C-alpha angles and dihedrals in degrees: 000000000000088000090053090051093051091049089051094049092049092049091053089048095053099039100039113122090221123080112250129193129176125203135187119246088272092058097254116141115251100172144351133189135235093266090057089057093046093050101042102027091232118126117221097253089056096059107031107110094018129095129250087253087093086077098050116126099195091241096111125067127224091263089063094058092039090059089047092054092045091054093049095050096041103034102021096236143054126194127183147107119293132187109220135171126239125223091263092056099256114136117227139180120241135184103226134193120185122189128186116223116213128202127230092277091051099251120132112262105164142009120217121202121196118184142164128201110251099172093118091051092050090048090051090048092052093049091051089050091048092050090048094053107027138062108251094215104045099018089232123138110276132221095283097050091043089056090051097049091043089056091051092045090051093049091050091048094054093046092049095036092236137127133246128210123224122186128186119200129194128195107229115215095010092134089060088056092055094044095047101036105022134251095284091061089045091052090049089052093050090051091048095049091046090051093050095046090049093056090056093056132086121247092253093051125097125223113186139177114231099186132048 
């Protein structure tokens, strides 16, 4: 029965869709599964004996990892999103759960990390956020983002006792362009006007499209 349980555990370890890595209590990798290799690009022999630092992307500061270790030691587990780097240099997002494994006397003996690649979900989320705040034709901030930035600018102006300038521009005769040359030409005109206006502004200024 014990042998059957070991085989079952080994089968789950190897065939899980999530990447799994096991470290000793000092953080050195003991074993990884096939999904780990598929997601990160590192073969087992390349990572055993090393630490998970080989995956670091540089996008998290020391405080991030300090909080992670604090949770592991005090609560026995940590769960969150981490940006790591594959062997080929590509940065990817993962949803990671780390658990500490204690022995019969209560001391930590192992750490087990279980993670899944959520890069596609993050990209989709970013696309939705972009659509919600930017004009799809010109790429300029839309009405919602303009309102948000205007509120922030007004609040700063009050705090610093300064003024802000707000200019509203209208393209005279634009309907005639659409009617005469078609909407495709009208769209190209809007994109070109937006690009030229943007070049005249400073980095801290906002150019938005109200319509569309």
